[in-house]
C-alpha positions as CSV (number, residue, x, y, z in Angstrom):
1,X,0.1,0.0,-0.2
2,X,2.8,2.5,1.0
3,X,4.8,1.5,-2.2
4,X,1.8,2.2,-4.3
5,X,1.3,5.6,-2.6
6,X,5.0,6.6,-3.4
7,X,4.8,5.6,-6.8
8,X,1.6,7.3,-7.2
9,X,3.5,10.6,-6.0
10,X,6.2,9.9,-8.0
11,X,4.0,10.0,-10.9
12,X,2.3,12.8,-10.1
13,X,5.4,14.7,-9.6
14,X,6.6,13.6,-13.2
15,X,3.3,14.9,-14.5
16,X,3.5,18.2,-12.8
17,X,0.5,19.9,-11.6
18,X,-2.7,19.8,-13.0
19,X,-4.5,22.6,-14.8
20,X,-6.1,25.2,-12.4
21,X,-9.9,24.9,-12.0
22,X,-11.6,28.0,-13.4
23,X,-15.3,28.8,-14.3
24,X,-16.8,28.4,-17.5
25,X,-17.1,31.9,-18.4
26,X,-13.1,32.8,-17.5
27,X,-12.8,29.4,-19.9
28,X,-14.6,30.9,-23.0
29,X,-13.0,34.5,-22.6
30,X,-9.3,32.9,-22.4
31,X,-10.4,31.1,-25.4
32,X,-11.4,33.8,-27.4
33,X,-8.6,36.0,-26.2
34,X,-5.8,33.7,-26.6
35,X,-7.5,32.3,-29.6
36,X,-7.0,35.4,-31.1
37,X,-3.7,36.0,-29.9
38,X,-2.3,32.9,-31.4
39,X,-3.7,33.5,-34.8
40,X,-2.8,37.2,-34.8
41,X,1.3,36.7,-34.3
42,X,2.7,35.5,-37.1
43,X,6.0,33.9,-37.6
44,X,8.0,36.6,-39.1
45,X,7.6,38.7,-35.9
46,X,4.8,41.0,-37.3
47,X,1.0,41.2,-35.7
48,X,-2.0,40.6,-37.9
49,X,-3.9,43.3,-36.1
50,X,-6.9,42.6,-38.4
51,X,-7.5,39.5,-37.2
52,X,-6.8,40.5,-33.6
53,X,-9.4,43.2,-33.8
54,X,-12.2,40.2,-33.8
55,X,-11.3,39.1,-30.5
56,X,-10.4,42.2,-29.3
57,X,-14.0,43.9,-28.2
58,X,-13.6,47.5,-28.0
59,X,-15.6,49.9,-25.3
60,X,-16.0,53.5,-26.0
61,X,-15.6,56.5,-23.6
62,X,-18.4,57.8,-22.1
63,X,-19.0,61.0,-20.0
64,X,-22.4,59.7,-18.5
65,X,-21.9,57.5,-15.4
66,X,-22.1,53.8,-15.6
67,X,-23.9,51.4,-13.1
68,X,-20.6,51.9,-11.1
69,X,-21.1,55.8,-11.0
70,X,-17.8,56.2,-13.2
71,X,-17.2,58.1,-16.4
72,X,-14.4,58.2,-19.0
73,X,-12.9,60.5,-21.5
74,X,-10.1,60.1,-23.7
75,X,-7.0,62.6,-23.4
76,X,-4.7,63.4,-26.5
77,X,-1.3,63.6,-25.0
78,X,1.0,63.6,-28.1
79,X,-0.9,63.5,-31.3
80,X,2.8,63.2,-33.5
81,X,3.1,59.5,-31.9
82,X,-0.8,58.9,-31.3
83,X,-0.4,58.6,-27.4
84,X,-3.2,58.8,-26.0
85,X,-4.9,57.8,-22.4
86,X,-8.3,57.1,-21.1
87,X,-9.3,58.9,-17.8
88,X,-11.6,57.2,-15.6
89,X,-13.2,59.2,-12.7
90,X,-16.1,58.9,-10.1
91,X,-19.2,61.0,-10.8
92,X,-19.0,64.8,-9.2
93,X,-21.0,64.0,-6.2
94,X,-19.1,61.1,-5.1
95,X,-15.8,63.2,-4.7
96,X,-14.6,64.9,-2.0
97,X,-11.1,65.0,-0.8
98,X,-8.5,65.1,-3.5
99,X,-8.4,61.5,-5.0
100,X,-5.1,60.0,-5.5
101,X,-4.1,59.2,-9.4
102,X,-3.4,55.9,-10.9
103,X,-1.5,55.8,-13.8
104,X,-2.3,52.2,-15.6
105,X,-0.5,50.8,-18.2
106,X,-1.7,47.7,-19.6
107,X,-0.5,43.9,-20.8
108,X,-0.8,42.1,-23.7
109,X,3.1,40.8,-24.3
110,X,3.9,44.4,-25.3
111,X,2.3,44.1,-28.7
112,X,-1.7,43.9,-28.3
113,X,-4.8,45.7,-26.8
114,X,-5.5,49.4,-25.7
115,X,-7.5,50.7,-23.1
116,X,-10.4,50.9,-25.2
117,X,-10.1,47.1,-25.0
118,X,-13.5,45.6,-23.0
119,X,-11.9,43.7,-20.3
120,X,-9.3,46.5,-19.5
121,X,-11.8,49.3,-19.7
122,X,-13.9,47.5,-17.3
123,X,-11.1,46.7,-15.1
124,X,-10.1,50.1,-14.6
125,X,-14.0,51.0,-13.8
126,X,-13.5,48.7,-10.9
127,X,-10.4,50.2,-9.8
128,X,-11.9,53.5,-10.2
129,X,-14.7,52.8,-7.9
130,X,-13.3,50.2,-5.5
131,X,-9.8,51.9,-5.1
132,X,-11.2,55.4,-4.9
133,X,-9.1,56.6,-7.4
134,X,-8.7,58.7,-10.7
135,X,-7.3,56.0,-13.3
136,X,-5.5,57.0,-16.3
137,X,-5.2,54.4,-18.8
138,X,-2.3,54.8,-21.1
139,X,-2.3,53.9,-24.8
140,X,1.5,53.4,-25.5
141,X,2.9,52.5,-28.7
142,X,2.8,48.8,-29.4
143,X,5.4,46.5,-30.7
144,X,6.8,45.4,-33.2
145,X,6.3,48.7,-34.9
146,X,7.9,50.3,-31.8
147,X,10.2,48.4,-30.0
148,X,11.8,49.0,-26.8
149,X,12.2,51.7,-25.2
150,X,8.8,53.4,-27.4
151,X,6.6,52.2,-24.5
152,X,8.8,53.3,-21.7
153,X,9.2,56.7,-23.1
154,X,5.0,57.1,-23.5
155,X,4.9,56.4,-19.7
156,X,7.3,59.0,-18.9
157,X,5.8,61.5,-21.3
158,X,2.3,60.9,-19.8
159,X,3.6,61.7,-16.6
160,X,5.0,64.9,-17.9
161,X,2.0,65.8,-19.5
162,X,-0.1,65.2,-16.3
163,X,2.8,67.8,-14.4
164,X,2.4,70.4,-16.9
165,X,-1.4,70.4,-17.6
166,X,-3.0,68.1,-15.1
167,X,-6.1,66.5,-15.6
168,X,-9.4,67.9,-17.5
169,X,-11.2,70.6,-15.6
170,X,-14.6,68.9,-16.5
171,X,-13.6,65.6,-14.6
172,X,-15.3,67.1,-12.0
173,X,-12.9,65.8,-9.3
174,X,-10.0,67.1,-7.4
175,X,-6.7,65.0,-7.7
176,X,-3.5,65.5,-5.4
177,X,-0.8,64.9,-7.5
178,X,1.8,63.9,-4.8
179,X,-0.1,60.5,-4.3
180,X,0.2,59.5,-8.1
181,X,1.1,55.3,-8.2
182,X,2.0,53.3,-10.9
183,X,0.0,50.2,-11.9
184,X,0.8,47.7,-14.7
185,X,-0.2,44.3,-15.2
186,X,2.2,41.7,-17.4
187,X,4.0,43.7,-19.9
188,X,2.4,46.8,-18.4
189,X,4.2,46.1,-15.2
190,X,7.7,46.0,-16.9
191,X,6.6,49.1,-18.3
192,X,5.7,50.6,-14.9
193,X,8.8,49.8,-13.8
194,X,11.0,51.2,-16.0
195,X,9.3,54.3,-16.0
196,X,9.3,54.6,-12.0
197,X,13.4,54.0,-12.3
198,X,13.5,57.0,-15.1
199,X,11.1,59.8,-13.1
200,X,12.9,62.2,-10.4
201,X,11.0,63.6,-7.8
202,X,11.0,66.6,-6.7
203,X,12.4,67.9,-10.2
204,X,9.1,67.0,-11.2
205,X,5.9,67.9,-9.8
206,X,4.4,64.7,-9.6
207,X,5.2,62.5,-6.8
208,X,5.4,58.9,-7.3
209,X,3.4,57.1,-4.3
210,X,4.1,54.0,-5.2
211,X,4.0,51.4,-7.9
212,X,1.8,48.3,-8.0
213,X,3.0,45.5,-10.4
214,X,0.6,42.8,-11.6
215,X,2.2,39.6,-12.7
216,X,4.7,42.1,-13.8
217,X,6.6,40.8,-17.5
218,X,10.2,39.7,-16.5
219,X,12.7,37.1,-18.1
220,X,15.7,36.3,-19.2
221,X,17.5,33.6,-21.4
222,X,17.3,31.0,-18.3
223,X,14.2,29.1,-18.4
224,X,12.9,28.8,-14.6
225,X,11.6,26.0,-12.5
226,X,8.3,27.7,-12.7
227,X,8.5,28.2,-16.9
228,X,9.4,24.3,-17.2
229,X,6.9,22.9,-14.8
230,X,3.8,25.2,-16.4
231,X,4.7,24.7,-19.4
232,X,1.0,23.3,-21.1
233,X,-0.7,23.9,-18.0
234,X,-0.6,27.1,-17.2
235,X,-3.1,29.4,-19.7
236,X,-2.2,32.3,-21.2
237,X,1.9,32.8,-20.7
238,X,3.5,30.1,-22.3
239,X,7.4,29.8,-23.6
240,X,6.4,30.1,-27.1
241,X,4.6,33.2,-26.6
242,X,7.4,34.7,-24.1
243,X,10.0,34.1,-26.7
244,X,7.7,35.8,-29.5
245,X,7.0,39.0,-27.1
246,X,10.7,39.6,-26.2
247,X,11.7,39.0,-30.1
248,X,8.9,41.7,-30.9
249,X,10.3,44.2,-28.1
250,X,13.5,44.4,-27.5
251,X,16.0,46.0,-29.8
252,X,16.8,43.9,-33.0
253,X,19.2,41.4,-31.9
254,X,18.7,41.7,-28.0
255,X,18.6,38.6,-26.0
256,X,16.6,38.2,-23.4
257,X,19.1,39.2,-20.7
258,X,19.0,42.9,-22.0
259,X,18.1,45.0,-19.3
260,X,14.6,45.7,-20.4
261,X,13.8,42.3,-19.4
262,X,16.1,41.0,-17.0
263,X,15.8,43.3,-14.1
264,X,16.9,40.9,-11.5
265,X,20.3,41.5,-12.5
266,X,22.1,42.5,-8.9
267,X,23.7,45.0,-10.7
268,X,20.7,46.8,-12.0
269,X,20.8,50.3,-10.9
270,X,17.7,51.8,-9.2
271,X,17.4,55.6,-8.0
272,X,17.4,56.4,-4.4
273,X,14.1,57.9,-4.6
274,X,12.3,54.5,-6.2
275,X,8.9,54.2,-4.5
276,X,7.4,51.6,-2.6
277,X,6.1,48.5,-4.3
278,X,3.9,45.6,-4.3
279,X,4.5,43.1,-6.5
280,X,1.8,40.5,-7.2
281,X,2.5,36.7,-8.1
282,X,0.4,34.3,-9.0
283,X,1.2,30.3,-8.5
284,X,-0.3,29.1,-12.3
285,X,1.8,31.9,-13.5
286,X,5.0,30.6,-15.8
287,X,6.5,34.2,-14.5
288,X,6.5,34.1,-11.0
289,X,10.0,32.9,-10.3
290,X,11.2,36.2,-12.3
291,X,8.6,38.0,-10.2
292,X,9.9,36.5,-6.7
293,X,13.5,37.3,-7.6
294,X,12.8,40.8,-9.0
295,X,10.9,41.2,-5.2
296,X,14.3,39.9,-3.8
297,X,16.4,42.4,-5.8
298,X,14.2,45.6,-4.3
299,X,14.5,44.1,-0.9
300,X,18.6,43.9,-1.2
301,X,18.8,47.4,-2.5
302,X,17.1,48.3,0.6
303,X,13.5,49.3,-1.0
304,X,10.6,48.7,0.4
305,X,8.4,45.9,-1.4
306,X,5.5,43.8,-0.7
307,X,5.2,40.2,-2.2
308,X,1.7,39.1,-2.5
309,X,0.8,35.7,-3.4
310,X,-2.2,34.1,-5.0
311,X,-1.2,30.1,-5.4
312,X,-4.0,29.4,-7.6
313,X,-4.1,32.3,-9.8
314,X,-3.5,32.2,-13.5
315,X,-1.6,35.0,-15.4
316,X,-4.3,38.0,-15.7
317,X,-6.6,36.3,-13.1
318,X,-7.1,40.3,-12.1
319,X,-9.2,40.8,-15.4
320,X,-12.0,38.6,-14.1
321,X,-14.0,40.0,-11.3
322,X,-16.0,36.8,-10.7
323,X,-13.0,35.1,-9.4
324,X,-12.5,35.7,-5.7
325,X,-8.6,36.3,-6.1
326,X,-9.6,39.3,-8.1
327,X,-11.6,40.5,-5.4
328,X,-9.1,40.0,-2.9
329,X,-6.5,41.7,-4.9
330,X,-8.3,44.7,-4.9
331,X,-8.7,45.1,-1.2
332,X,-4.7,44.8,-0.7
333,X,-4.1,47.2,-3.7
334,X,-6.4,49.6,-1.6
335,X,-4.5,48.8,1.5
336,X,-1.1,49.7,0.0
337,X,-2.5,53.1,-1.5
338,X,-3.9,54.1,2.0
339,X,-0.7,53.3,3.9
340,X,1.6,55.0,1.4
341,X,-0.3,58.4,0.8
342,X,1.5,60.2,3.3
343,X,5.2,59.0,2.6
344,X,6.6,63.0,2.0
């Protein structure tokens, strides 16, 4: 009996973990989005954006408050480079004291999606309502048409725009730009990190009070234990898709050990004023080892960092409000924002 149990355990370890249990509604959404992703990515390193548009549902901005009491508007930042942002704000009658500002950078392997993509639009609306903040969702230039550092430049330019012009007066709410948080998911988490590296305070009027990186997209030439163990098991991210994304985003000929990807290098420099960080990790995300290493590097360099783990979470779990972990995450984000509101 004991021998049979030992053999069963060994067989399970060889087979790897079982796929995560997900509601059918989430499975359908993942099938549609990931399916469009795989079809749109060409072997020559380009994107068939027409094909992807069939799986990328879009939502228009609306000045009329929705069911959550949130309204939105698209703001041009730099027309010459097609840089714009969607601003989400609570209805004026819900506003009290000045609100913090979240500058949000979306994921999509550096190459896909936009603030108008329906799942991202809906998530930013929930963040606006539940975090009590104005959310500025950045439409950065996409790879491979615009490689690194274009997305980083766009993130910095949005902060400069906010610093110089503020937010539109017709929002009907006041904001506190000394309580600005960079939030990014997946590839957007990578971008948020690099924007935070570049931003200095008080030489700029916007103070970064913190950064929240939701399963940030970091990597390197090494294949980590999680990447190998979860290949073919974890949805959304796998080694083939990751390799394609890095080839599309990094400078021509660069390896995955380029500083844009390999931020876990102990020799990487961080500015003295690098803001407090929250790093969110999912147990069914093949990028988790890179994310933990990143948090460790911040800690060893004397930076404030909170590592938040969700053992059953898939990559991009925060996009699905029906998942319990997505609701737990919002509570943790709110606590992080509140705890870092007075670090002047």
